Every structure is written in structure tokens, then in C-alpha cells.
C-alpha positions as CSV (number, residue, x, y, z in Angstrom):
1,X,31.7,-22.1,-3.6
2,X,30.6,-18.6,-2.3
3,X,29.0,-16.2,-4.6
4,X,28.5,-12.5,-4.0
5,X,29.0,-9.1,-5.6
6,X,32.5,-8.1,-6.3
7,X,33.6,-4.7,-5.3
8,X,33.8,-2.5,-8.6
9,X,35.2,1.0,-9.2
10,X,32.2,3.1,-10.1
11,X,30.0,5.8,-8.6
12,X,28.0,3.8,-6.0
13,X,25.5,6.4,-5.0
14,X,23.5,6.4,-8.1
15,X,22.9,2.7,-7.5
16,X,21.4,3.1,-4.0
17,X,18.3,5.2,-4.3
18,X,16.2,3.7,-5.8
19,X,17.2,0.2,-5.4
20,X,15.9,-0.8,-8.9
21,X,18.9,1.0,-10.2
22,X,21.1,-1.8,-8.8
23,X,21.9,-4.3,-11.5
24,X,23.6,-7.5,-10.5
25,X,25.1,-7.7,-14.1
26,X,27.1,-4.5,-13.3
27,X,29.1,-6.4,-10.8
28,X,31.0,-9.7,-11.0
29,X,28.1,-11.6,-9.6
30,X,28.4,-15.5,-9.2
31,X,32.2,-15.2,-9.0
32,X,34.2,-17.6,-6.8
33,X,35.4,-15.6,-3.9
34,X,38.0,-16.1,-1.1
35,X,37.1,-15.2,2.4
36,X,39.1,-11.8,2.2
37,X,37.5,-10.9,-1.1
38,X,35.5,-7.7,-0.8
39,X,31.9,-7.7,-1.5
40,X,30.0,-4.7,-2.9
41,X,29.0,-2.3,-0.1
42,X,28.5,1.4,0.6
43,X,29.8,3.3,3.6
44,X,32.9,3.6,5.8
45,X,33.4,-0.3,5.6
46,X,33.6,-2.8,2.8
47,X,32.4,-6.3,3.7
48,X,34.5,-9.3,3.1
49,X,32.9,-12.6,2.6
50,X,33.9,-13.7,6.0
51,X,31.7,-11.1,7.5
52,X,28.7,-13.4,6.5
53,X,28.2,-16.6,8.5
54,X,26.7,-19.0,6.0
55,X,25.8,-22.6,6.6
56,X,24.0,-24.6,3.8
57,X,22.8,-21.4,2.0
58,X,21.4,-20.1,5.3
59,X,22.9,-16.7,6.5
60,X,23.3,-17.4,10.0
61,X,24.9,-14.0,11.1
62,X,26.2,-10.9,9.7
63,X,29.2,-9.6,11.6
64,X,30.3,-6.8,9.4
65,X,29.9,-3.0,10.1
66,X,28.7,-1.6,6.6
67,X,25.8,0.7,6.3
68,X,24.8,-0.8,3.0
69,X,24.6,-4.5,2.7
70,X,23.9,-6.7,-0.1
71,X,23.2,-10.3,0.7
72,X,25.6,-12.8,-0.9
73,X,24.1,-14.6,-3.8
74,X,24.5,-18.1,-2.4
75,X,22.0,-17.3,0.4
76,X,18.6,-18.6,0.1
77,X,17.5,-18.2,3.8
78,X,18.2,-15.2,6.1
79,X,18.3,-16.9,9.5
80,X,16.8,-16.2,12.8
81,X,18.1,-12.9,14.1
82,X,20.8,-12.7,11.6
83,X,21.0,-8.9,11.8
84,X,19.1,-8.4,15.2
85,X,20.2,-5.3,17.2
86,X,22.6,-4.1,14.4
87,X,22.5,-0.3,14.5
88,X,25.0,0.2,11.7
89,X,23.0,-0.9,8.6
90,X,20.8,1.6,6.8
91,X,20.1,-0.2,3.4
92,X,19.8,-3.8,2.6
93,X,19.6,-5.4,-0.9
94,X,18.1,-8.9,-0.7
95,X,18.4,-10.6,-4.3
96,X,15.7,-12.8,-5.6
97,X,17.7,-15.8,-4.6
98,X,16.4,-15.5,-1.1
99,X,13.1,-17.4,-0.4
100,X,12.6,-17.0,3.4
101,X,13.5,-14.6,6.2
102,X,13.2,-16.2,9.5
103,X,12.1,-14.7,12.8
104,X,13.6,-11.5,14.1
105,X,16.0,-11.4,11.2
106,X,16.3,-7.4,11.3
107,X,14.6,-6.9,14.7
108,X,15.8,-3.6,16.5
109,X,17.8,-2.4,13.5
110,X,16.9,1.0,14.5
111,X,18.7,2.8,11.7
112,X,17.5,0.7,8.8
113,X,15.9,3.0,6.3
114,X,15.4,1.0,2.9
115,X,15.1,-2.6,2.1
116,X,15.0,-4.2,-1.2
117,X,13.1,-7.4,-0.6
118,X,13.4,-10.7,-2.8
119,X,10.3,-11.1,-4.8
120,X,10.3,-14.9,-3.8
121,X,9.7,-14.1,-0.1
122,X,5.9,-14.4,0.4
123,X,5.6,-14.2,4.3
124,X,7.2,-11.8,6.7
125,X,7.9,-14.1,9.8
126,X,7.4,-13.1,13.4
127,X,9.4,-9.8,14.4
128,X,11.4,-9.7,11.2
129,X,11.3,-5.9,11.2
130,X,9.9,-5.1,14.6
131,X,11.3,-1.9,16.1
132,X,13.0,-0.8,13.0
133,X,11.8,2.7,13.7
134,X,13.6,4.5,10.8
135,X,12.5,2.0,8.1
136,X,10.7,4.1,5.4
137,X,10.8,1.9,2.1
138,X,10.4,-1.7,1.4
139,X,8.8,-3.5,-1.7
140,X,6.0,-5.7,-0.4
141,X,3.9,-6.3,-3.4
142,X,4.4,-10.0,-3.4
143,X,3.8,-10.5,0.3
144,X,0.9,-12.7,1.3
145,X,1.2,-12.8,5.1
146,X,2.5,-11.0,7.8
147,X,3.2,-12.7,11.1
148,X,3.1,-11.6,14.6
149,X,4.9,-8.1,15.0
150,X,6.3,-8.3,11.5
151,X,6.4,-4.4,11.2
152,X,5.5,-3.6,14.8
153,X,6.5,0.0,15.7
154,X,8.0,0.7,12.3
155,X,7.1,4.3,12.9
156,X,8.5,5.7,9.8
157,X,7.2,3.1,7.1
158,X,5.1,4.4,4.4
159,X,3.8,4.0,0.7
160,X,3.4,0.4,1.1
161,X,1.8,-1.7,-1.8
162,X,0.0,-4.6,-0.2
163,X,-2.6,-5.7,-2.6
164,X,-1.6,-9.4,-2.4
165,X,-1.8,-9.5,1.4
166,X,-4.4,-11.7,2.9
167,X,-3.4,-12.7,6.4
168,X,-2.1,-10.3,9.1
169,X,-1.3,-11.8,12.5
170,X,-1.2,-10.1,16.0
171,X,0.4,-6.8,16.4
172,X,1.8,-6.9,12.8
173,X,1.4,-3.3,11.9
174,X,1.0,-1.6,15.4
175,X,2.2,1.9,15.4
176,X,2.7,2.1,11.7
177,X,1.7,5.9,11.9
178,X,3.1,7.1,8.6
179,X,1.5,4.6,6.4
180,X,-1.5,6.5,5.0
181,X,-3.3,4.2,2.6
182,X,-4.8,1.2,4.3
183,X,-7.3,0.2,1.6
184,X,-5.6,-3.1,1.4
185,X,-7.4,-4.1,4.6
186,X,-10.6,-4.8,2.5
187,X,-8.6,-7.8,1.0
188,X,-7.8,-9.4,4.2
189,X,-9.3,-12.8,5.4
190,X,-7.6,-12.9,8.7
191,X,-6.7,-10.0,11.2
192,X,-5.0,-10.8,14.3
193,X,-5.3,-9.2,17.8
194,X,-4.0,-5.6,17.9
195,X,-3.0,-6.0,14.3
196,X,-3.4,-2.3,13.4
197,X,-3.3,-0.7,16.8
198,X,-2.7,3.2,16.7
199,X,-2.8,3.2,12.9
200,X,-4.1,6.3,11.1
201,X,-7.1,4.5,9.2
202,X,-9.9,6.7,8.2
203,X,-12.4,4.5,6.4
204,X,-12.6,0.9,7.2
205,X,-14.0,-1.8,4.8
206,X,-13.9,-5.3,6.2
207,X,-14.4,-8.6,4.4
208,X,-12.4,-10.7,6.6
209,X,-13.6,-13.9,8.0
210,X,-11.8,-13.5,11.3
211,X,-11.0,-10.4,13.3
212,X,-9.1,-10.6,16.4
213,X,-9.3,-8.8,19.9
214,X,-8.9,-5.1,19.7
215,X,-7.5,-5.4,16.2
216,X,-7.8,-1.7,15.7
217,X,-7.1,-0.5,19.2
218,X,-7.1,3.3,19.4
219,X,-7.4,3.9,15.8
220,X,-8.9,7.2,16.5
221,X,-9.0,8.6,13.0
222,X,-11.6,6.0,11.9
223,X,-14.7,7.8,10.7
224,X,-16.6,5.0,9.0
225,X,-16.6,1.3,9.6
226,X,-18.3,-1.1,7.1
227,X,-18.5,-4.9,7.6
228,X,-19.6,-7.0,4.5
229,X,-19.3,-10.6,5.2
230,X,-19.9,-13.1,7.9
231,X,-17.1,-12.8,10.4
232,X,-15.8,-14.4,13.6
233,X,-15.3,-11.3,15.9
234,X,-13.2,-11.3,19.0
235,X,-13.6,-9.1,22.0
236,X,-14.0,-5.2,21.2
237,X,-12.1,-5.1,17.9
238,X,-12.7,-1.5,17.7
239,X,-11.7,-0.6,21.2
240,X,-11.3,3.1,21.8
241,X,-12.0,4.1,18.3
242,X,-14.0,7.1,19.6
243,X,-14.3,9.1,16.5
244,X,-16.3,6.7,14.3
245,X,-19.5,8.4,13.1
246,X,-21.0,5.8,10.7
247,X,-21.2,2.0,11.3
248,X,-22.7,-0.3,8.6
249,X,-23.0,-3.9,9.4
250,X,-24.4,-5.9,6.4
251,X,-24.5,-9.2,8.0
252,X,-25.8,-10.7,11.2
253,X,-23.3,-10.7,14.0
254,X,-23.5,-12.3,17.4
255,X,-22.4,-9.3,19.5
256,X,-24.4,-6.3,20.5
257,X,-23.2,-3.1,18.9
258,X,-21.4,-1.8,22.1
259,X,-19.4,-5.0,22.4
260,X,-17.6,-3.9,19.3
261,X,-16.3,-0.9,20.9
262,X,-16.3,-1.2,24.7
263,X,-16.4,-3.7,27.7
264,X,-19.8,-2.5,28.8
265,X,-22.8,-0.5,27.5
266,X,-22.5,2.4,29.9
267,X,-19.2,3.1,28.8
268,X,-20.1,2.9,25.2
269,X,-23.0,5.2,25.7
270,X,-20.7,7.8,27.4
271,X,-17.6,7.7,25.3
272,X,-18.6,7.2,21.7
273,X,-20.6,10.4,21.2
274,X,-19.6,10.6,17.5
275,X,-21.3,7.5,16.5
276,X,-24.8,8.8,15.3
277,X,-25.5,6.9,12.0
278,X,-26.0,3.1,12.2
279,X,-27.0,0.5,9.6
280,X,-27.6,-3.1,10.7
281,X,-29.3,-6.2,9.6
282,X,-31.2,-6.8,12.8
283,X,-31.4,-5.9,16.4
284,X,-31.1,-7.4,19.9
285,X,-33.0,-6.8,23.0
286,X,-31.7,-3.5,24.5
287,X,-29.5,-2.9,21.7
288,X,-29.2,0.9,22.2
289,X,-30.5,1.2,25.7
290,X,-30.0,4.5,27.2
291,X,-28.0,5.8,24.3
292,X,-28.1,9.5,23.9
293,X,-25.8,9.7,20.8
294,X,-27.5,7.8,18.0
295,X,-29.7,9.8,15.5
296,X,-30.2,7.8,12.5
297,X,-30.8,3.8,12.3
298,X,-31.4,1.7,9.4
299,X,-32.6,-1.9,9.8
300,X,-32.3,-3.9,6.6
301,X,-34.0,-7.1,7.6
302,X,-36.7,-6.0,9.7
303,X,-38.9,-8.5,11.5
304,X,-39.6,-7.3,14.8
305,X,-38.2,-4.3,17.0
306,X,-36.9,-6.3,20.4
307,X,-37.8,-5.0,23.7
308,X,-36.0,-1.7,25.0
309,X,-34.1,-1.7,21.7
310,X,-34.3,2.1,21.7
311,X,-35.3,2.8,25.2
312,X,-34.3,6.4,26.6
313,X,-32.6,7.2,23.1
314,X,-33.5,10.9,23.5
315,X,-31.6,12.1,20.4
316,X,-33.0,9.6,18.1
317,X,-34.3,11.2,15.1
318,X,-35.1,8.5,12.4
319,X,-35.5,4.7,12.2
320,X,-35.8,3.1,8.8
321,X,-37.1,-0.2,8.6
């Protein structure tokens, strides 16, 4: 038994945007269909059920040419690369029957603009929407984790609600340059390598337990960074974030300050001229040696100033202990 939307004679456009106007009850949903029966679609083509290769409730491949696709109701899993490289689809309606979308399912769907996602999907698998450069809208309010390259190079995506998100893997949101609100980052417990590279983040509040290598690579809009909890920091998480002016570290960390931004202290002193206000729990020997940029430093757990901590800091104005 294959279940899907039956085509119905109505004004389809009003059901397309926003997706919440699409009501399965308006269609003959959960009817037995023959392979040549048409399913609901919008565009030049009408899908027939045989355009969907379905095995044991898993959609293996979509072979149609429609621009607006509704996933058949019998589908509970969208399989690996089911829509990969499909340049026809612009909108996809994924009903709440779907509970999993596998690796690369919509990868390289360069014309995909809108997705109505199932509320039962909690994880975006590897590369599911990678390189969907025209994807603008998708509902993600129930998503708990985004795996590697989940939304990599989604250049147009915006207005995401990600308040339930806690895990972001490598390159998950790299180059998501239209998303403006990144306040959800404060809720994350794990951030992978290059996870937010090139993203337009302004103020960064971090409570994660683990932050990967170059996690915020070339996020050059960041003005303030605040680290509030004990965290495992990998190499240079803020590499080339050259416009940071304020850094607050409210826990002890193993790295020296320059190691958060650069491979060596000389490069840090030369290239991070905006960073002039720093708050730390403690200092290490030679922490700001020969730094001509810092002006104000607060040390919250003062015990002793290590050797050469402020050597040759010619523009240092204030140290508060």
C-alpha cells in the first residue's frame, strides 16, 4: 500500500507559501494509489507515484522533475542522496511521518528554496543540505544536532530558529552569510572544527564544553567574545577574527591568549590591533609580551603577576587586579 497526496483541482499557489497553509486533510491523503496515479505537486510536471523509489518505507530515489515535491506519506526515512544534484526542485514538503533524513539527501540541490521539515526529525545528518545555495527557509525548531556540513555553503539561508540545538559538527554552518541571529550559539555544548567559518557573528557568548579547531574561522564581524564555562579548546578557534575588541574569559584555560587567535605570538601582536580590552581569570608567563594593542586588562583571580606578562606593552593604560 502506497500512501500519498492525491492531485486535486484547486488554486495550488495559496498552499505553497507559507507551508503551514498546506493541510493534508485538503487532499485525499492515505489513499491507495496505483503507480500511475498523480501525487500533489506544483510546476510543469505532476509526480506519479512511480517517480519515488520506495523500499520498506525508505525513499531511495526521487526520479521526477517537479519543482514542488511532497514526500509520500508512506515514507518514514529519506535515504542517502535521495535528491542529490536535483536542480529542478524548489520546494519540498516533508510530512511528520518522516523521522530520519540520511546523509547527503538534498546535497547540491542548488535551486531548492524552501523546506517544510518533519517535526520528528531531530538530527540533520552529514551534508543533508550542503551546497543548497538558494535555500532560504526551513523550520528547524526541533533540531538537536547538525552533523558535518549539514548546512555548509547555504548562502541564502536566514531567520533560523535553533533554540533546541546543542551539537554542531565540523563545517556545519560554514558560509551561512545571510543568517543574522546567532544567539543560539550560547546554548551549544559542542562546536566542531570550522563549524561557523565566515559567518556574520557579532557578539559571541560561549558555554560549550568543547570547541573545535578554527571553529569561527574568519568571522571578521565578531566584536566581543565571552567564554563562561570550562571548555576543551582546540587549535586557534578564533583564527583570523581580527576585529574582536573585547575578550572576556571567565574560567581558567590551558592556552595563552594568542593561541586562541593565531599560530604565534608575533602574528597575534601584529594582526589583532582591535583587541584592546581583556578580562581573564589568571595570567601566564609572557602572556602579552611585546603587545602594542592592549590597553585595559582585568585579572579576576589575582595571585601573582607572572614574569614578562606585560613586557613592552607600550599602550597599556590600566591593569585591574
